[in-house]
NUBAVO-848109 format. One record per residue (C-alpha): residue in one letter; residue number from 1; z, x, y. Coordinates in Angstrom, 1 decimal. Layout:
BEGIN
node res = A; n = NUM; c3 = Z; c1 = X; c2 = Y
...
//
This chain:
BEGIN
node res = X; n = 1; c3 = -7.6; c1 = -2.8; c2 = -57.5
node res = X; n = 2; c3 = -10.6; c1 = -0.4; c2 = -57.7
node res = X; n = 3; c3 = -13.8; c1 = -1.8; c2 = -56.2
node res = X; n = 4; c3 = -16.7; c1 = -1.9; c2 = -58.6
node res = X; n = 5; c3 = -19.6; c1 = 0.3; c2 = -57.9
node res = X; n = 6; c3 = -22.9; c1 = -1.2; c2 = -56.9
node res = X; n = 7; c3 = -26.4; c1 = 0.0; c2 = -57.9
node res = X; n = 8; c3 = -27.2; c1 = 0.9; c2 = -54.3
node res = X; n = 9; c3 = -24.1; c1 = 3.1; c2 = -54.0
node res = X; n = 10; c3 = -25.0; c1 = 5.0; c2 = -57.1
node res = X; n = 11; c3 = -28.7; c1 = 5.5; c2 = -55.9
node res = X; n = 12; c3 = -27.6; c1 = 6.6; c2 = -52.5
node res = X; n = 13; c3 = -25.1; c1 = 9.1; c2 = -53.8
node res = X; n = 14; c3 = -27.6; c1 = 10.5; c2 = -56.3
node res = X; n = 15; c3 = -30.3; c1 = 11.0; c2 = -53.6
node res = X; n = 16; c3 = -27.7; c1 = 12.6; c2 = -51.3
node res = X; n = 17; c3 = -26.6; c1 = 15.1; c2 = -54.0
node res = X; n = 18; c3 = -30.2; c1 = 15.8; c2 = -55.1
node res = X; n = 19; c3 = -31.1; c1 = 16.6; c2 = -51.5
node res = X; n = 20; c3 = -28.3; c1 = 19.1; c2 = -51.2
node res = X; n = 21; c3 = -29.0; c1 = 20.6; c2 = -54.6
node res = X; n = 22; c3 = -32.0; c1 = 20.1; c2 = -56.9
node res = X; n = 23; c3 = -33.0; c1 = 17.1; c2 = -59.1
node res = X; n = 24; c3 = -33.2; c1 = 18.9; c2 = -62.5
node res = X; n = 25; c3 = -29.7; c1 = 20.4; c2 = -62.7
node res = X; n = 26; c3 = -28.0; c1 = 17.3; c2 = -61.2
node res = X; n = 27; c3 = -26.0; c1 = 15.4; c2 = -63.8
node res = X; n = 28; c3 = -24.5; c1 = 11.9; c2 = -63.8
node res = X; n = 29; c3 = -21.0; c1 = 13.3; c2 = -64.0
node res = X; n = 30; c3 = -21.7; c1 = 15.0; c2 = -60.6
node res = X; n = 31; c3 = -22.6; c1 = 11.5; c2 = -59.2
node res = X; n = 32; c3 = -19.5; c1 = 10.0; c2 = -60.7
node res = X; n = 33; c3 = -17.3; c1 = 12.7; c2 = -59.2
node res = X; n = 34; c3 = -18.9; c1 = 12.2; c2 = -55.8
node res = X; n = 35; c3 = -18.2; c1 = 8.5; c2 = -56.0
node res = X; n = 36; c3 = -14.6; c1 = 9.0; c2 = -57.4
node res = X; n = 37; c3 = -15.8; c1 = 7.0; c2 = -60.4
node res = X; n = 38; c3 = -16.2; c1 = 7.5; c2 = -64.1
node res = X; n = 39; c3 = -19.3; c1 = 7.9; c2 = -66.2
node res = X; n = 40; c3 = -18.6; c1 = 4.5; c2 = -67.6
node res = X; n = 41; c3 = -18.8; c1 = 3.1; c2 = -64.1
node res = X; n = 42; c3 = -22.3; c1 = 4.6; c2 = -63.8
node res = X; n = 43; c3 = -23.3; c1 = 3.4; c2 = -67.3
node res = X; n = 44; c3 = -22.7; c1 = -0.2; c2 = -66.2
node res = X; n = 45; c3 = -25.8; c1 = 0.1; c2 = -64.0
node res = X; n = 46; c3 = -27.8; c1 = 3.0; c2 = -65.4
node res = X; n = 47; c3 = -28.1; c1 = 4.1; c2 = -69.0
node res = X; n = 48; c3 = -29.6; c1 = 7.5; c2 = -68.2
node res = X; n = 49; c3 = -30.5; c1 = 9.6; c2 = -65.2
node res = X; n = 50; c3 = -34.3; c1 = 8.7; c2 = -65.3
node res = X; n = 51; c3 = -33.4; c1 = 5.1; c2 = -64.6
node res = X; n = 52; c3 = -32.3; c1 = 6.2; c2 = -61.2
node res = X; n = 53; c3 = -35.9; c1 = 7.3; c2 = -60.4
node res = X; n = 54; c3 = -37.2; c1 = 3.8; c2 = -61.3
node res = X; n = 55; c3 = -34.5; c1 = 2.2; c2 = -59.2
node res = X; n = 56; c3 = -35.4; c1 = 4.3; c2 = -56.2
node res = X; n = 57; c3 = -39.1; c1 = 3.5; c2 = -56.7
node res = X; n = 58; c3 = -38.2; c1 = -0.2; c2 = -57.0
node res = X; n = 59; c3 = -36.9; c1 = 0.1; c2 = -53.4
node res = X; n = 60; c3 = -40.3; c1 = 1.4; c2 = -52.4
node res = X; n = 61; c3 = -42.0; c1 = -1.6; c2 = -54.2
node res = X; n = 62; c3 = -39.7; c1 = -3.9; c2 = -52.3
node res = X; n = 63; c3 = -40.6; c1 = -2.3; c2 = -48.9
node res = X; n = 64; c3 = -44.3; c1 = -2.7; c2 = -49.8
node res = X; n = 65; c3 = -43.8; c1 = -6.4; c2 = -50.6
node res = X; n = 66; c3 = -41.9; c1 = -6.9; c2 = -47.4
node res = X; n = 67; c3 = -44.7; c1 = -5.3; c2 = -45.3
node res = X; n = 68; c3 = -47.1; c1 = -7.9; c2 = -46.9
node res = X; n = 69; c3 = -45.2; c1 = -10.7; c2 = -45.2
node res = X; n = 70; c3 = -45.9; c1 = -9.5; c2 = -41.7
node res = X; n = 71; c3 = -48.3; c1 = -11.8; c2 = -39.8
node res = X; n = 72; c3 = -50.2; c1 = -8.8; c2 = -38.4
node res = X; n = 73; c3 = -50.6; c1 = -7.4; c2 = -41.9
node res = X; n = 74; c3 = -52.4; c1 = -10.6; c2 = -43.1
node res = X; n = 75; c3 = -54.9; c1 = -10.3; c2 = -40.3
node res = X; n = 76; c3 = -56.2; c1 = -6.9; c2 = -41.6
node res = X; n = 77; c3 = -59.2; c1 = -6.5; c2 = -43.8
node res = X; n = 78; c3 = -58.7; c1 = -5.5; c2 = -47.4
node res = X; n = 79; c3 = -58.9; c1 = -1.8; c2 = -46.7
node res = X; n = 80; c3 = -56.3; c1 = -2.1; c2 = -43.9
node res = X; n = 81; c3 = -54.0; c1 = -4.2; c2 = -46.2
node res = X; n = 82; c3 = -54.2; c1 = -1.6; c2 = -48.9
node res = X; n = 83; c3 = -53.5; c1 = 1.2; c2 = -46.5
node res = X; n = 84; c3 = -50.6; c1 = -0.4; c2 = -44.8
node res = X; n = 85; c3 = -49.1; c1 = -1.6; c2 = -48.1
node res = X; n = 86; c3 = -49.2; c1 = 1.8; c2 = -49.7
node res = X; n = 87; c3 = -47.8; c1 = 3.5; c2 = -46.6
node res = X; n = 88; c3 = -44.9; c1 = 1.1; c2 = -46.6
node res = X; n = 89; c3 = -44.2; c1 = 2.3; c2 = -50.1
node res = X; n = 90; c3 = -44.5; c1 = 6.0; c2 = -49.1
node res = X; n = 91; c3 = -42.4; c1 = 5.6; c2 = -46.0
node res = X; n = 92; c3 = -39.5; c1 = 4.3; c2 = -48.1
node res = X; n = 93; c3 = -39.5; c1 = 7.5; c2 = -50.0
node res = X; n = 94; c3 = -40.2; c1 = 9.8; c2 = -47.1
node res = X; n = 95; c3 = -36.6; c1 = 10.7; c2 = -46.3
node res = X; n = 96; c3 = -36.3; c1 = 12.4; c2 = -49.7
node res = X; n = 97; c3 = -39.8; c1 = 13.7; c2 = -50.2
node res = X; n = 98; c3 = -38.6; c1 = 17.0; c2 = -51.6
node res = X; n = 99; c3 = -36.6; c1 = 15.2; c2 = -54.2
node res = X; n = 100; c3 = -39.6; c1 = 13.0; c2 = -55.0
node res = X; n = 101; c3 = -41.6; c1 = 16.2; c2 = -55.8
node res = X; n = 102; c3 = -38.8; c1 = 17.5; c2 = -58.0
node res = X; n = 103; c3 = -38.7; c1 = 14.1; c2 = -59.8
node res = X; n = 104; c3 = -42.4; c1 = 14.2; c2 = -60.5
node res = X; n = 105; c3 = -42.2; c1 = 17.7; c2 = -61.8
node res = X; n = 106; c3 = -39.5; c1 = 16.6; c2 = -64.1
node res = X; n = 107; c3 = -41.5; c1 = 13.7; c2 = -65.4
node res = X; n = 108; c3 = -44.6; c1 = 16.0; c2 = -66.0
node res = X; n = 109; c3 = -42.6; c1 = 18.6; c2 = -67.9
node res = X; n = 110; c3 = -43.9; c1 = 19.4; c2 = -71.3
node res = X; n = 111; c3 = -41.9; c1 = 17.8; c2 = -74.0
node res = X; n = 112; c3 = -40.9; c1 = 14.7; c2 = -72.0
node res = X; n = 113; c3 = -43.3; c1 = 12.4; c2 = -73.8
node res = X; n = 114; c3 = -40.9; c1 = 9.4; c2 = -73.6
node res = X; n = 115; c3 = -40.5; c1 = 10.0; c2 = -69.9
node res = X; n = 116; c3 = -44.2; c1 = 10.2; c2 = -69.3
node res = X; n = 117; c3 = -44.8; c1 = 7.0; c2 = -71.2
node res = X; n = 118; c3 = -42.3; c1 = 5.2; c2 = -69.1
node res = X; n = 119; c3 = -43.9; c1 = 6.8; c2 = -66.1
node res = X; n = 120; c3 = -47.3; c1 = 5.2; c2 = -67.0
node res = X; n = 121; c3 = -45.6; c1 = 1.8; c2 = -67.1
node res = X; n = 122; c3 = -44.0; c1 = 2.5; c2 = -63.7
node res = X; n = 123; c3 = -47.4; c1 = 3.4; c2 = -62.2
node res = X; n = 124; c3 = -49.0; c1 = 0.2; c2 = -63.6
node res = X; n = 125; c3 = -46.2; c1 = -1.9; c2 = -62.2
node res = X; n = 126; c3 = -46.5; c1 = -0.4; c2 = -58.7
node res = X; n = 127; c3 = -50.3; c1 = -0.7; c2 = -58.7
node res = X; n = 128; c3 = -50.0; c1 = -4.4; c2 = -59.6
node res = X; n = 129; c3 = -47.6; c1 = -5.0; c2 = -56.7
node res = X; n = 130; c3 = -50.0; c1 = -3.1; c2 = -54.4
node res = X; n = 131; c3 = -52.9; c1 = -5.3; c2 = -55.5
node res = X; n = 132; c3 = -50.8; c1 = -8.5; c2 = -55.0
node res = X; n = 133; c3 = -49.5; c1 = -7.4; c2 = -51.6
node res = X; n = 134; c3 = -53.1; c1 = -6.7; c2 = -50.4
node res = X; n = 135; c3 = -54.2; c1 = -10.0; c2 = -51.9
node res = X; n = 136; c3 = -57.0; c1 = -8.5; c2 = -54.0
node res = X; n = 137; c3 = -58.7; c1 = -11.3; c2 = -55.9
node res = X; n = 138; c3 = -60.7; c1 = -9.8; c2 = -58.8
node res = X; n = 139; c3 = -60.5; c1 = -11.5; c2 = -62.1
node res = X; n = 140; c3 = -61.3; c1 = -10.9; c2 = -65.8
node res = X; n = 141; c3 = -63.3; c1 = -7.6; c2 = -66.4
node res = X; n = 142; c3 = -63.7; c1 = -7.0; c2 = -62.7
node res = X; n = 143; c3 = -59.9; c1 = -7.0; c2 = -62.3
node res = X; n = 144; c3 = -59.6; c1 = -4.2; c2 = -65.0
node res = X; n = 145; c3 = -62.2; c1 = -2.2; c2 = -63.0
node res = X; n = 146; c3 = -60.4; c1 = -2.8; c2 = -59.8
node res = X; n = 147; c3 = -57.1; c1 = -1.7; c2 = -61.4
node res = X; n = 148; c3 = -58.7; c1 = 1.5; c2 = -62.7
node res = X; n = 149; c3 = -60.0; c1 = 2.4; c2 = -59.3
node res = X; n = 150; c3 = -56.8; c1 = 1.6; c2 = -57.5
node res = X; n = 151; c3 = -54.7; c1 = 3.4; c2 = -60.0
node res = X; n = 152; c3 = -56.7; c1 = 6.6; c2 = -59.5
node res = X; n = 153; c3 = -56.5; c1 = 6.2; c2 = -55.7
node res = X; n = 154; c3 = -52.7; c1 = 5.6; c2 = -55.9
node res = X; n = 155; c3 = -52.1; c1 = 8.6; c2 = -58.0
node res = X; n = 156; c3 = -54.3; c1 = 10.9; c2 = -55.9
node res = X; n = 157; c3 = -52.8; c1 = 9.7; c2 = -52.7
node res = X; n = 158; c3 = -49.2; c1 = 10.0; c2 = -53.9
node res = X; n = 159; c3 = -49.9; c1 = 13.5; c2 = -55.2
node res = X; n = 160; c3 = -51.4; c1 = 14.4; c2 = -51.8
node res = X; n = 161; c3 = -48.5; c1 = 12.9; c2 = -49.9
node res = X; n = 162; c3 = -45.9; c1 = 14.8; c2 = -51.9
node res = X; n = 163; c3 = -47.1; c1 = 18.0; c2 = -50.2
node res = X; n = 164; c3 = -48.2; c1 = 16.7; c2 = -46.9
node res = X; n = 165; c3 = -46.3; c1 = 18.2; c2 = -43.9
node res = X; n = 166; c3 = -48.5; c1 = 16.6; c2 = -41.2
node res = X; n = 167; c3 = -46.9; c1 = 14.4; c2 = -38.5
node res = X; n = 168; c3 = -46.3; c1 = 10.9; c2 = -39.8
node res = X; n = 169; c3 = -48.2; c1 = 11.9; c2 = -42.9
node res = X; n = 170; c3 = -51.5; c1 = 11.5; c2 = -41.0
node res = X; n = 171; c3 = -53.3; c1 = 13.7; c2 = -43.4
node res = X; n = 172; c3 = -52.4; c1 = 11.4; c2 = -46.2
node res = X; n = 173; c3 = -53.5; c1 = 8.4; c2 = -44.2
node res = X; n = 174; c3 = -56.9; c1 = 10.0; c2 = -43.6
node res = X; n = 175; c3 = -57.0; c1 = 11.0; c2 = -47.3
node res = X; n = 176; c3 = -56.3; c1 = 7.4; c2 = -48.4
node res = X; n = 177; c3 = -58.8; c1 = 5.9; c2 = -46.0
node res = X; n = 178; c3 = -61.5; c1 = 8.2; c2 = -47.3
node res = X; n = 179; c3 = -60.7; c1 = 7.2; c2 = -50.9
node res = X; n = 180; c3 = -60.9; c1 = 3.5; c2 = -50.0
node res = X; n = 181; c3 = -64.1; c1 = 3.9; c2 = -48.0
node res = X; n = 182; c3 = -65.8; c1 = 5.5; c2 = -51.0
node res = X; n = 183; c3 = -64.6; c1 = 2.8; c2 = -53.4
node res = X; n = 184; c3 = -65.7; c1 = 0.1; c2 = -51.0
node res = X; n = 185; c3 = -69.1; c1 = 1.7; c2 = -50.5
node res = X; n = 186; c3 = -69.6; c1 = 2.0; c2 = -54.2
node res = X; n = 187; c3 = -68.4; c1 = -1.5; c2 = -54.9
node res = X; n = 188; c3 = -70.8; c1 = -3.0; c2 = -52.3
node res = X; n = 189; c3 = -73.7; c1 = -1.0; c2 = -53.6
node res = X; n = 190; c3 = -73.2; c1 = -2.4; c2 = -57.1
node res = X; n = 191; c3 = -72.1; c1 = -5.9; c2 = -56.4
node res = X; n = 192; c3 = -73.4; c1 = -6.9; c2 = -52.9
node res = X; n = 193; c3 = -71.2; c1 = -9.6; c2 = -51.4
node res = X; n = 194; c3 = -69.1; c1 = -10.3; c2 = -54.5
node res = X; n = 195; c3 = -65.8; c1 = -12.0; c2 = -54.7
node res = X; n = 196; c3 = -64.0; c1 = -8.7; c2 = -55.0
node res = X; n = 197; c3 = -64.6; c1 = -5.7; c2 = -52.8
node res = X; n = 198; c3 = -64.5; c1 = -3.4; c2 = -55.8
node res = X; n = 199; c3 = -66.4; c1 = -5.7; c2 = -58.1
node res = X; n = 200; c3 = -69.4; c1 = -4.6; c2 = -60.1
node res = X; n = 201; c3 = -69.0; c1 = -0.9; c2 = -60.7
node res = X; n = 202; c3 = -68.1; c1 = 0.6; c2 = -64.0
node res = X; n = 203; c3 = -64.8; c1 = 2.2; c2 = -64.7
node res = X; n = 204; c3 = -66.3; c1 = 5.7; c2 = -65.0
node res = X; n = 205; c3 = -68.3; c1 = 5.2; c2 = -61.8
node res = X; n = 206; c3 = -65.3; c1 = 4.1; c2 = -59.7
node res = X; n = 207; c3 = -63.2; c1 = 6.9; c2 = -61.1
node res = X; n = 208; c3 = -65.9; c1 = 9.5; c2 = -60.4
node res = X; n = 209; c3 = -66.3; c1 = 8.2; c2 = -56.9
node res = X; n = 210; c3 = -62.7; c1 = 8.4; c2 = -55.9
node res = X; n = 211; c3 = -62.4; c1 = 12.0; c2 = -57.2
node res = X; n = 212; c3 = -64.6; c1 = 13.0; c2 = -54.3
node res = X; n = 213; c3 = -62.0; c1 = 14.1; c2 = -51.7
node res = X; n = 214; c3 = -61.6; c1 = 15.9; c2 = -48.4
node res = X; n = 215; c3 = -59.6; c1 = 19.2; c2 = -48.5
node res = X; n = 216; c3 = -56.3; c1 = 18.7; c2 = -50.3
node res = X; n = 217; c3 = -53.1; c1 = 20.5; c2 = -49.2
node res = X; n = 218; c3 = -52.5; c1 = 23.7; c2 = -51.1
node res = X; n = 219; c3 = -48.9; c1 = 24.8; c2 = -51.9
node res = X; n = 220; c3 = -47.8; c1 = 28.3; c2 = -51.1
node res = X; n = 221; c3 = -45.6; c1 = 30.4; c2 = -53.4
node res = X; n = 222; c3 = -42.6; c1 = 28.4; c2 = -52.5
node res = X; n = 223; c3 = -44.3; c1 = 25.1; c2 = -53.2
node res = X; n = 224; c3 = -44.5; c1 = 24.2; c2 = -49.5
node res = X; n = 225; c3 = -47.7; c1 = 23.0; c2 = -48.0
node res = X; n = 226; c3 = -48.8; c1 = 23.5; c2 = -44.4
node res = X; n = 227; c3 = -51.5; c1 = 20.9; c2 = -43.6
node res = X; n = 228; c3 = -51.2; c1 = 21.2; c2 = -39.9
node res = X; n = 229; c3 = -53.9; c1 = 23.9; c2 = -39.7
node res = X; n = 230; c3 = -56.4; c1 = 22.0; c2 = -41.7
node res = X; n = 231; c3 = -59.1; c1 = 19.8; c2 = -40.1
node res = X; n = 232; c3 = -58.6; c1 = 16.1; c2 = -40.5
node res = X; n = 233; c3 = -60.0; c1 = 14.7; c2 = -43.7
//
């Protein structure tokens, strides 16, 4: 009797094939063939190829939540918790960073409006888990402000990381810490010792503040970035 495929087997096979080839031309029938399965076996778990991206990112969300259960993690200040939580997320994707770049390029391609809308929901979900893992406590309108700031920081950091070739993604860690310091400084300036570290600033002010960045990695003609020669952010 044929053993039924699991979601994890399909995800792993897809990532392996995408690493050997490219994400865009990869088709679900390639995955089925690699697993000696049928497209209907794949359909039981995934209705379309893009759902595999969400499933992979769900693994990263899970890694972030698991990091939040460590006793040492809970002893960190809010900036330390945010940093370690997001790095747990990034580290889960790191073995297939090139594939992640290709996936993001696919989602941003002109004409993929439905994919981009789903991507916004994906971002929102991950940012919510990031906030929860770091135990951020803003409420009501301050929560919306905090979410806007953290969403901007998340997107900028993820984009930076996608092209970061530094050892252990140290450039990305520096970049993230810089963003969080700016947000904390701005929040404290507006709210003093409020209940939330990002409380009190307006959405536009927070968004403006986190757009101030150290040097970002720049891709060469092949889309590869060398950050090793840059000074630390």
